[in-house]
N, C-alpha and C positions, 0 to 999 in steps of 0.2 A: 415625334417626340425627341427632345435633345438627350445626350447622354447625362447631363447633370440632373434631369428628372428622374431618371431610372434608379438612381442610389439614394437611399435615405441617409440623412446626416446622422452622426455618432450620437449626439445628445439631443437631437430634434431641434427644431427651429424655435428658438425663444423659450426654452423650457424654464420653468419657475426655479428649478435646481441650479441652472446655470447663472440665473440673475442673482439668486441668493449667494452663490459662491464668489460672485464678482463683487456684491455689496460687502460681503464679509472681508474679502481681501482688501477692498478700498478702506474698510473702517480700520482694519489693522495697521495699514500703511499710514493713514491719517493719525491714528494714535501714537505710533512710533515717531512720526515727524513732531508732533507737539511735544512729546517727552524730550527728544533731542534738543528742541528749541529752548526748552525751559532749562535743561542742565547747562546749555551753552550759556544762556543770559545769567544764570546764578554764578557761573564760573568767572564771567567777565566783572561781575559786580563785586565779587570778592577780590579779585586782583586789583580793581580800581580802588576799593577801600584800603588795601594794604599799602598801595602806592601813596595814597593821601597821607596816611599815617606816618610812613617813613620819611617824607619829605620835610616836615615841620620839626625842627629841633626846639627844645624848650630854652636852652641857653646857648649863646655863641660861644664858640671855642676860645679859651684865653691865649693870647699871644704875648710874647715878650720882646 
């Protein structure tokens, strides 16, 4: 027998609790990534809209 077979692993091999914890962590990371992407996209859209509105003057300036 080898030394690795003598010691049981801490959480067991492939326990459902470990799989559930990994799935929960993955879902939390995925949700945070989606939220960050939406916030980033909305900020870029707001900046682009402000830039378009500021560039177009209604009347040219008068010069003498």
